[in-house]
ROVEXVO-883211 format. One record per residue: residue number from 1; x, y, z of N, C-alpha, C, CB in turn. Coordinates in steps of 0.05 Angstrom, whole numbers, plus 5000, padded with zeros to 4 digits. Atoms other than C-alpha are relative to their C-alpha. Glycine has a CB too. Example, Ala and Ser with C-alpha at 12.3 -4.5 7.8 and 13.67 -1.06 7.14 Angstrom:
<nodes>
NODE    nr     nu     nv     nw    cau    cav    caw     cu     cv     cw    cbu    cbv    cbw
NODE     1   5018   4976   5000   5246   4910   5156   5018   5024   5000   4980   5001   5025
NODE     2   4984   4976   4999   5273   4979   5143   4985   5022   5014   5009   5009   4971
</nodes>
This chain:
<nodes>
NODE    nr     nu     nv     nw    cau    cav    caw     cu     cv     cw    cbu    cbv    cbw
NODE     1   4978   4981   5000   4766   4852   5399   4994   5024   4981   5026   4986   4991
NODE     2   5005   4979   5020   4743   4891   5337   4970   5005   4998   5012   4993   4973
NODE     3   5028   4993   5001   4677   4928   5332   4991   5008   4972   4994   5022   5019
NODE     4   5006   4992   5027   4677   4936   5256   4975   4985   4990   5024   4995   4982
NODE     5   5023   5014   5012   4612   4921   5218   5010   4979   4980   4981   5019   4987
NODE     6   4992   5021   5019   4616   4857   5177   4980   4996   4978   5005   4974   5015
NODE     7   5020   5003   5020   4554   4866   5134   5008   5011   4973   4974   5012   5009
NODE     8   4989   4989   5025   4593   4906   5082   5028   4991   4996   4998   5031   5000
NODE     9   4973   5009   5005   4656   4881   5048   5020   5023   4998   5001   4984   4975
NODE    10   4978   4982   5006   4723   4916   5043   5006   4999   4970   5026   4994   5017
NODE    11   4994   4999   5029   4734   4938   4971   5030   5001   4996   4986   5025   4987
NODE    12   4971   5001   5006   4804   4919   4946   5004   5003   4970   5012   4973   5010
NODE    13   4994   4995   5029   4830   4947   4880   5028   4988   4995   4999   5030   4994
NODE    14   4975   5013   5008   4884   4903   4849   5006   5007   4971   4997   4968   5003
NODE    15   4993   4991   5026   4922   4929   4789   5013   4979   4982   5020   5023   5003
NODE    16   4987   5021   5016   4961   4868   4767   5003   4975   5016   5027   5010   4989
NODE    17   4998   5026   4986   4969   4794   4783   5024   4999   5019   5002   4978   4979
NODE    18   4976   5002   4984   5039   4804   4811   4999   5016   5025   5024   5008   4983
NODE    19   5003   4983   4976   5015   4854   4863   4973   4995   5012   5004   5030   4992
NODE    20   5025   5007   4988   4959   4817   4897   4999   5007   5029   4995   4970   4996
NODE    21   5004   4991   4972   4933   4826   4968   5018   4985   5019   4971   4997   5008
NODE    22   4981   5014   4983   4980   4774   4997   4989   4995   5028   5026   5015   5002
NODE    23   5008   5005   4972   4977   4769   5073   4980   5021   5010   5024   5000   5018
NODE    24   5020   4981   4993   4933   4830   5075   4972   4987   4999   5001   5025   4981
NODE    25   5025   5015   5002   4875   4786   5053   4996   4982   5024   4998   4984   4973
NODE    26   5000   5018   4976   4892   4736   5107   4993   5016   5025   5027   4986   5003
NODE    27   5005   4983   4976   4893   4792   5159   4972   5010   5002   5020   5023   5001
NODE    28   5027   4991   5000   4826   4819   5138   4980   4978   5008   4992   5011   4972
NODE    29   5018   5023   4993   4793   4751   5142   5003   4994   5029   5007   4975   4983
NODE    30   4996   5005   4972   4824   4740   5210   4987   5021   5018   5030   4999   5007
NODE    31   5013   4978   4986   4795   4807   5231   4969   4999   4997   5010   5027   4991
NODE    32   5029   5003   5002   4725   4782   5212   4988   5014   4976   4987   5008   5024
NODE    33   5010   4984   5022   4719   4821   5147   4995   4982   4975   5019   5023   4993
NODE    34   5003   5012   5026   4692   4800   5079   5012   5020   4980   4970   4994   4993
NODE    35   4986   4983   5020   4724   4828   5015   4986   4998   4973   5029   4991   4998
NODE    36   5009   4998   5028   4705   4850   4945   5024   5009   4984   4976   5020   4996
NODE    37   4975   4994   5014   4768   4846   4902   4993   5006   4970   5019   4976   5001
NODE    38   5003   4992   5028   4766   4884   4835   5027   4998   4987   4989   5029   4998
NODE    39   4975   5005   5013   4821   4857   4791   5000   5014   4973   5004   4969   4995
NODE    40   5000   4983   5024   4833   4912   4740   5014   4986   4977   5013   5027   5005
NODE    41   4985   5014   5021   4884   4869   4702   4983   4978   4986   5025   4988   5011
NODE    42   5017   5021   5011   4829   4818   4690   4976   5012   4985   4991   4981   5021
NODE    43   5021   4987   5014   4783   4869   4658   4977   5009   5017   4990   4982   4979
NODE    44   5021   4990   4982   4741   4885   4719   5004   5029   5005   5000   4984   5027
NODE    45   4997   4972   4997   4728   4959   4723   4998   5010   5029   4980   5015   4983
NODE    46   5004   4988   4974   4730   5006   4782   4970   5004   5006   5015   5027   5002
NODE    47   5028   4994   4994   4664   5015   4818   4993   5029   4995   4994   4992   5030
NODE    48   5009   4973   5002   4622   5076   4806   5002   5013   5027   4971   5001   4989
NODE    49   4997   4986   4975   4629   5130   4858   4977   4995   5019   5003   5030   4994
NODE    50   5023   5005   4982   4559   5117   4884   4999   4972   5012   4975   5006   4986
NODE    51   4998   5027   4989   4579   5045   4898   5016   4999   5026   5012   4981   4980
NODE    52   4983   5000   4976   4626   5066   4954   4984   4994   5026   5013   5027   5003
NODE    53   5016   5004   4976   4569   5064   5004   4993   4971   5005   4974   5015   4997
NODE    54   5004   5029   4997   4563   4989   4993   5024   4986   5013   4994   4987   4973
NODE    55   4976   5011   4989   4632   4979   5023   5007   5014   5026   5023   5002   4980
NODE    56   4993   4988   4974   4659   4990   5092   5027   5015   4999   5002   4978   5021
NODE    57   4973   4987   5003   4729   5011   5068   5011   4995   4973   5020   4990   5022
NODE    58   4987   5002   5026   4773   5018   5007   5030   4996   5004   4995   5025   4983
NODE    59   4971   5005   5000   4843   4988   4998   5009   4999   4971   5007   4973   5015
NODE    60   4989   4999   5027   4884   5004   4935   5028   4989   5002   4999   5029   4989
NODE    61   4974   5014   4999   4943   4958   4922   5021   5013   4982   4996   4971   4993
NODE    62   4978   4991   5016   5009   4967   4886   4999   4992   4971   5026   4991   5012
NODE    63   4999   5008   5029   5030   4956   4814   5025   5012   4987   4975   5010   4986
NODE    64   4976   4991   5014   5087   4966   4765   4996   5025   4983   5011   4978   4983
NODE    65   5006   4975   5014   5052   5024   4730   5004   5024   5018   4971   5000   4988
NODE    66   4995   4976   4984   5062   5096   4752   4978   5020   4998   5027   5013   4991
NODE    67   5021   4979   4999   5018   5155   4769   4999   5017   4975   5003   5017   5025
NODE    68   4999   4983   5024   5041   5193   4707   4994   4985   4975   5027   5013   4998
NODE    69   5006   5016   5023   5018   5138   4660   4970   4999   4994   5011   4972   5002
NODE    70   5029   4999   5005   4945   5159   4655   4992   4995   4971   4988   5026   5010
NODE    71   5005   5005   5028   4950   5157   4580   5000   4971   4992   5020   5015   4983
NODE    72   4999   5029   5005   4967   5083   4582   4981   4984   5017   5028   4990   5005
NODE    73   5017   5014   4981   4924   5063   4641   4977   5019   5008   5015   4991   5025
NODE    74   5023   4982   4995   4855   5096   4641   4992   5001   5029   4977   4991   4982
NODE    75   5009   5001   4973   4843   5075   4712   5015   5020   5018   5003   4973   5011
NODE    76   4984   4982   4983   4897   5123   4739   4983   5024   5009   5026   5009   4985
NODE    77   5016   4976   4992   4853   5185   4737   4974   4992   5013   4994   5016   4975
NODE    78   5025   5009   4988   4789   5147   4753   5004   4991   5029   4988   4977   4984
NODE    79   4994   5009   4973   4822   5116   4814   5005   5023   5019   5024   4981   5000
NODE    80   4996   4976   4983   4844   5184   4840   4973   5013   5007   5018   5020   4986
NODE    81   5027   4990   4994   4771   5207   4834   4987   4983   5021   4983   5000   4975
NODE    82   5012   5018   4980   4749   5146   4873   5012   5004   5028   5005   4970   4992
NODE    83   4987   4994   4975   4800   5160   4927   4991   5026   5013   5031   5000   4997
NODE    84   5010   4974   4990   4779   5232   4933   4971   4997   5011   5001   5022   4978
NODE    85   5028   5004   4992   4706   5211   4937   4998   4985   5027   4984   4985   4979
NODE    86   5000   5016   4976   4722   5160   4991   5008   5017   5024   5020   4976   4998
NODE    87   4991   4983   4978   4759   5211   5034   4978   5020   5007   5027   5014   4993
NODE    88   5021   4981   4995   4704   5262   5025   4976   4988   5014   4991   5013   4974
NODE    89   5023   5014   4987   4652   5210   5046   5008   4987   5026   4989   4978   4981
NODE    90   4990   5011   4975   4695   5190   5106   5000   4969   5000   4984   5010   5024
NODE    91   4996   5029   5002   4704   5119   5080   5029   4994   5006   4992   4989   4971
NODE    92   4972   5006   4994   4767   5088   5111   5015   4991   4975   5001   4979   5021
NODE    93   4983   5006   5023   4823   5083   5059   5027   4991   5008   5001   5025   4981
NODE    94   4972   5007   4997   4889   5047   5056   5012   4996   4972   5003   4973   5017
NODE    95   4986   5003   5026   4935   5056   4996   5028   4989   5005   5002   5028   4986
NODE    96   4975   5015   4997   4995   5010   4988   5018   5005   4976   4995   4970   5004
NODE    97   4981   4995   5021   5056   5031   4946   4987   5018   4978   5011   4974   4988
NODE    98   5013   4984   5020   5023   5054   4881   4974   5011   5011   4994   4983   4975
NODE    99   5025   4990   4988   4958   5060   4920   5006   5024   5018   4987   4979   5016
NODE   100   4993   4977   4983   4993   5106   4970   5008   5024   4983   5023   4993   5018
NODE   101   4992   4978   5019   5023   5147   4912   4975   5012   4988   5018   4989   4978
NODE   102   5025   4990   5012   4953   5152   4881   4985   5017   5020   4983   4976   4991
NODE   103   5014   4984   4979   4924   5177   4947   5014   5027   5003   5000   4985   5026
NODE   104   4985   4975   4997   4979   5229   4953   4994   5018   4976   5030   4994   5002
NODE   105   5005   4985   5025   4970   5251   4880   4971   5011   4999   5006   4983   4975
NODE   106   5028   4991   5000   4894   5255   4889   4996   5025   5015   4983   4978   5011
NODE   107   5003   4976   4983   4904   5310   4940   5022   5020   4996   4998   4992   5029
NODE   108   4980   4980   5007   4960   5348   4907   5028   4994   5007   4992   5025   5013
NODE   109   4972   5008   4994   5022   5310   4929   5015   4996   4974   5000   4975   5016
NODE   110   4982   5003   5023   5081   5303   4882   5012   4972   5000   5023   5021   5000
NODE   111   4988   5026   5004   5099   5233   4857   5022   5003   4979   4979   4979   4990
NODE   112   4977   4995   5017   5168   5232   4826   5018   4975   4998   5017   5024   5011
NODE   113   4981   5022   5005   5219   5183   4796   5025   5004   5018   5007   4998   4970
NODE   114   4976   4999   4983   5275   5167   4844   5025   4997   4983   5000   4977   5021
NODE   115   4975   5004   5015   5348   5170   4822   5007   4971   4999   5023   5016   5014
NODE   116   4995   5029   4999   5355   5098   4844   4975   4987   5013   5026   4993   5016
NODE   117   5022   5014   4987   5300   5048   4862   5006   4996   5030   4993   4973   4986
NODE   118   4997   5007   4972   5288   5037   4936   4990   4972   5003   4984   5021   5018
NODE   119   5007   5029   4998   5290   4962   4944   5016   4988   5023   5007   4985   4973
NODE   120   4986   5014   4979   5306   4919   5004   4983   4997   5025   5026   5015   5007
NODE   121   5012   5003   4974   5289   4900   5075   5012   5021   5018   5006   4970   5012
NODE   122   4988   4975   4990   5298   4969   5105   4985   5011   5024   5000   5020   4977
NODE   123   5012   4988   4976   5284   5007   5170   4982   5024   4993   5021   5008   5020
NODE   124   5019   4978   5003   5224   5054   5172   4996   5012   5028   4973   4991   4987
NODE   125   5003   4987   4974   5218   5106   5228   4973   5014   5002   5023   5021   5004
NODE   126   5025   4986   4995   5151   5128   5256   5006   5027   5012   4981   4983   5019
NODE   127   4994   4973   4991   5154   5203   5264   4977   5014   5013   5010   5017   4976
NODE   128   5023   4990   4986   5084   5215   5289   4981   4977   5006   4985   5022   4982
NODE   129   5017   5022   4992   5041   5168   5328   4971   5003   4990   5000   4997   5031
NODE   130   5026   4999   5013   4974   5150   5297   4988   4972   5003   5003   5007   4970
NODE   131   5014   5025   4997   4921   5095   5301   5012   4978   4983   4971   5004   4993
NODE   132   4990   5020   5018   4951   5059   5241   5024   4985   5011   5007   5012   4973
NODE   133   4975   5012   4990   5016   5046   5279   4999   4992   5029   5023   5020   4996
NODE   134   5002   5010   4973   4988   5027   5346   5012   4972   5003   4970   4999   5009
NODE   135   4988   5026   4995   5028   4970   5375   5024   4993   4983   4980   4979   4997
NODE   136   4977   5004   5018   5084   4977   5324   5024   5016   5010   4993   5007   4970
NODE   137   4976   4987   4990   5154   4993   5349   5013   5016   4977   5020   4980   5012
NODE   138   4985   4984   5019   5197   5046   5315   5029   5000   5008   4988   5029   4999
NODE   139   5006   5006   5028   5238   5035   5275   4992   4971   4997   5024   5007   4983
NODE   140   5007   5028   5007   5210   4973   5242   5011   4995   4972   4969   4995   5001
NODE   141   4991   5007   5027   5236   4937   5180   4976   4993   4982   5020   4977   5001
NODE   142   5021   5006   5019   5193   4932   5118   5012   4996   4972   4978   5023   4999
NODE   143   4990   5004   5028   5201   4909   5046   4994   5024   4983   4988   4974   4988
NODE   144   5003   4978   5019   5212   4966   4997   5005   4989   4972   5019   5024   5008
NODE   145   4995   5009   5028   5205   4955   4922   4986   5020   4982   4988   4971   4996
NODE   146   5012   4979   5017   5192   5019   4883   5022   5018   4988   4980   5017   5017
NODE   147   4982   4982   5014   5225   5067   4834   4989   5029   5001   5003   4992   4971
NODE   148   5011   4973   4996   5180   5127   4851   4995   5004   5030   4973   5003   4984
NODE   149   5007   4992   4973   5169   5164   4916   4981   5024   4998   5025   5008   5017
NODE   150   5019   4978   5001   5122   5220   4936   5003   5018   5024   4972   4989   4999
NODE   151   5004   4982   4978   5112   5281   4978   4970   5003   5004   5013   5029   4994
NODE   152   5029   4998   4995   5045   5298   5009   4992   5029   5002   4992   4985   5026
NODE   153   5010   4972   4998   5002   5361   5008   5001   5010   5028   4972   5003   4989
NODE   154   4998   4988   4974   5003   5409   5066   4979   4990   5019   4999   5030   4998
NODE   155   5023   5008   4984   4936   5383   5091   5005   4972   5012   4975   5000   4984
NODE   156   4995   5028   4991   4965   5312   5101   5019   5000   5024   5011   4983   4977
NODE   157   4982   5004   4977   5001   5287   5163   5020   4978   4994   4984   4994   5026
NODE   158   4979   5020   5005   5067   5252   5152   5003   4983   5025   5028   5013   4992
NODE   159   4998   5019   4977   5072   5190   5197   5026   4985   5001   4977   4981   4998
NODE   160   4976   5017   4999   5134   5152   5176   5019   5008   4977   4993   4970   4998
NODE   161   4979   4994   5019   5200   5165   5139   5021   4978   5001   5012   5029   5005
NODE   162   4978   5018   4999   5262   5127   5123   5027   5015   4999   4999   4980   4976
NODE   163   4974   4986   4998   5326   5160   5148   4998   5028   4988   5021   4985   4986
NODE   164   5000   4974   5013   5344   5222   5108   4987   5001   4973   5029   5010   4998
NODE   165   5013   5001   5027   5306   5200   5046   4976   5019   5000   4991   4971   4994
NODE   166   5022   4981   5001   5258   5254   5023   4973   4988   4995   5005   5020   4978
NODE   167   5026   5013   5005   5204   5204   5004   4986   4993   5025   5005   4975   4983
NODE   168   5016   5006   4977   5147   5193   5052   4993   4970   5000   4973   5017   5000
NODE   169   5006   5028   4998   5135   5123   5078   4971   4995   5009   5019   4987   5020
NODE   170   5028   5003   4991   5067   5134   5110   4988   5027   5006   4997   4981   5024
NODE   171   5013   4974   4994   5017   5191   5116   4970   4995   5004   5005   5020   4978
NODE   172   5029   5000   4997   4945   5205   5134   4989   5026   4988   4991   4997   5029
NODE   173   5014   4977   5010   4897   5252   5098   4971   4997   5009   5002   5002   4968
NODE   174   5027   5002   4989   4830   5269   5128   5001   4985   5027   4981   4986   4980
NODE   175   5002   5013   4974   4806   5230   5188   5010   4971   5001   4971   5000   5009
NODE   176   4992   5028   5000   4820   5158   5167   5006   4990   4972   4978   4984   5013
NODE   177   4990   5009   5026   4854   5152   5099   5030   5001   5002   4989   5019   4977
NODE   178   4971   5004   4996   4925   5126   5100   5013   4990   4974   5006   4981   5022
NODE   179   4984   5011   5022   4978   5115   5047   5027   4991   5011   5005   5022   4978
NODE   180   4973   5010   4992   5041   5072   5057   5015   4993   4975   4997   4975   5019
NODE   181   4983   5005   5022   5100   5063   5011   5010   4971   5000   5023   5019   4999
NODE   182   4988   5026   4997   5125   4996   5037   4980   4978   4996   5013   4997   5028
NODE   183   5016   5023   5006   5098   4926   5026   4998   4981   5023   5010   4985   4975
NODE   184   5004   5018   4977   5074   4895   5091   4985   4974   4991   4985   5014   5022
NODE   185   5017   5023   5009   5029   4848   5050   5015   4978   4985   4978   5011   4982
NODE   186   4985   5018   5017   5085   4811   5015   4999   4971   5011   5029   5010   4997
NODE   187   4998   5028   4992   5082   4735   5017   5022   4987   4983   4973   4985   4997
NODE   188   4977   5013   5014   5132   4683   4991   4996   4999   4970   5004   4972   5012
NODE   189   5004   5002   5029   5100   4674   4923   5004   5027   4987   4971   4990   4994
NODE   190   4996   4973   5011   5099   4749   4911   5029   5008   4999   4984   5020   5017
NODE   191   4972   4992   4999   5170   4761   4933   5017   4983   4981   5011   4999   5028
NODE   192   4985   5017   5018   5196   4701   4894   4997   5010   4971   4990   4971   5002
NODE   193   5005   4990   5027   5164   4728   4831   5013   5027   4995   4970   5002   4995
NODE   194   4987   4974   5003   5189   4799   4842   5030   4997   4996   4994   5018   5024
NODE   195   4971   5004   5002   5260   4774   4851   5006   4989   4972   5011   4981   5022
NODE   196   4995   5013   5026   5255   4731   4788   4995   5020   4977   4982   4976   4996
NODE   197   5007   4981   5020   5222   4786   4747   5021   5023   4999   4972   5012   5004
NODE   198   4979   4979   4997   5272   4839   4772   4993   5024   4983   5027   4989   4991
NODE   199   5008   4977   5017   5234   4898   4742   5013   5026   5008   4970   5003   5002
NODE   200   4985   4977   4992   5280   4946   4778   5030   4998   4990   5000   5004   5030
NODE   201   4973   5002   5011   5343   4922   4741   5022   4994   5019   5006   5024   4985
NODE   202   4980   5004   4978   5379   4898   4803   5022   4979   4992   4986   4991   5025
NODE   203   4979   5019   5007   5417   4841   4769   5024   5014   4988   4989   4980   4979
NODE   204   4978   4985   5010   5459   4893   4735   5010   5020   5021   4992   5015   4974
NODE   205   4993   4978   4981   5458   4947   4789   5010   4989   5027   4976   5017   5005
NODE   206   4993   5010   4973   5461   4906   4854   4992   4971   5003   4986   5018   5021
NODE   207   5008   5028   4998   5459   4830   4845   5001   4989   5028   5017   4984   4981
NODE   208   4998   5010   4972   5480   4819   4917   4975   5006   5016   5024   5013   5014
NODE   209   5025   4994   4987   5416   4853   4940   4979   4979   4994   4990   5028   4992
NODE   210   5020   5021   5007   5373   4804   4902   5007   4974   5014   5000   4996   4969
NODE   211   4992   5024   4987   5413   4746   4930   4994   5001   5030   5030   4995   4996
NODE   212   5006   4996   4971   5406   4774   5001   4971   4997   5006   5011   5027   5009
NODE   213   5029   5001   4996   5331   4782   4994   4990   4971   4997   4986   5018   4980
NODE   214   5007   5028   5003   5326   4710   4969   5008   4984   5024   5013   4988   4974
NODE   215   4990   5015   4977   5367   4685   5027   4983   5007   5025   5029   5007   5006
NODE   216   5015   4991   4977   5326   4726   5077   4969   4996   4997   5005   5029   5006
NODE   217   5028   5001   5007   5259   4708   5046   4982   4991   5022   4996   4983   4976
NODE   218   5016   5011   4979   5231   4666   5102   4996   5020   5023   5011   4974   5011
NODE   219   5000   4980   4979   5249   4719   5153   4983   5025   4992   5028   5009   5008
NODE   220   5014   4976   5010   5222   4777   5111   4970   4994   4999   5010   5007   4971
NODE   221   5028   5007   5002   5156   4741   5098   4987   4997   5028   4996   4974   4984
NODE   222   5010   5004   4973   5147   4721   5171   4996   5027   5015   5018   4982   5017
NODE   223   5001   4974   4986   5162   4791   5198   4979   5018   4986   5027   5014   4999
NODE   224   5020   4984   5015   5119   4823   5143   4972   4992   5008   5005   4998   4970
NODE   225   5027   5010   4992   5060   4779   5162   4991   5012   5026   5000   4969   5001
NODE   226   5007   4989   4974   5063   4803   5234   4994   5030   4997   5023   4996   5020
NODE   227   5004   4971   5005   5069   4876   5211   4973   5004   4987   5022   5012   4983
NODE   228   5025   4997   5014   5011   4867   5163   4976   4995   5018   4999   4981   4976
NODE   229   5022   5006   4981   4967   4836   5216   4994   5023   5018   5006   4974   5016
NODE   230   5004   4978   4982   4978   4894   5263   4989   5024   4986   5026   5007   5014
NODE   231   5010   4977   5015   4967   4947   5210   4971   4996   4993   5017   5003   4974
NODE   232   5027   5005   5007   4903   4914   5187   4981   5001   5024   4997   4973   4985
NODE   233   5016   4998   4975   4877   4905   5258   4995   5030   5007   5014   4986   5023
NODE   234   5003   4971   4994   4890   4980   5268   4982   5013   4980   5028   5013   5000
NODE   235   5017   4989   5021   4858   4997   5201   4970   4993   5005   5009   4990   4972
NODE   236   5027   5009   4995   4796   4956   5217   4988   5014   5025   4999   4970   5004
NODE   237   5010   4986   4976   4791   4990   5285   4990   5028   4995   5023   5001   5021
NODE   238   5009   4974   5007   4779   5055   5249   4972   5000   4987   5019   5013   4980
NODE   239   5025   5002   5014   4715   5030   5216   4977   5009   5018   4994   4971   4991
</nodes>
């Protein structure tokens, strides 16, 4: 089904333990790929720019840190350099949540703090058809869990939005570099921990939302797994 080379691994950049690859890893393995996971929170550094050629693609995951915290997290600026180098070298890229924000910022997009966090099992509308969304109906539901959103530079193509919200849900820059804001990779362990940690302050702001997400967990995880599998199959098809 897929013609992607398997002699080189997919490079995955993980920022923290609570934002791991989840079902994305499962989908890559099912697609016949090997992976090289760099866990920055465990002290593993980003690869040098000249190491990109050893990998078939680059995936940058989410995290609770923000793009404007380069003073606290040295990797913020270095990661943006890596993303720019990957796009310039035509290495396929997928940025998830923080990774998508980093990709946008790397090319001049604006990442900004939202008035209220965007959290929930929410509808996303595809506004432009693209390889990444082949076989995915519009609108589709996805898990949102972020307090920042982003705009993209003029050179990027906006692919998905959420209603009248100004934040972008998916975009492409260059030939095959994509950023998404939602979390298709979420699994039960990840969502359970996020609800318990509540780093968006929802117990005070909207406790019913947390309860609803807990009640819907099995459904959210099952639907997210299907979405993730299709997105990754489409991503791998670009290799």
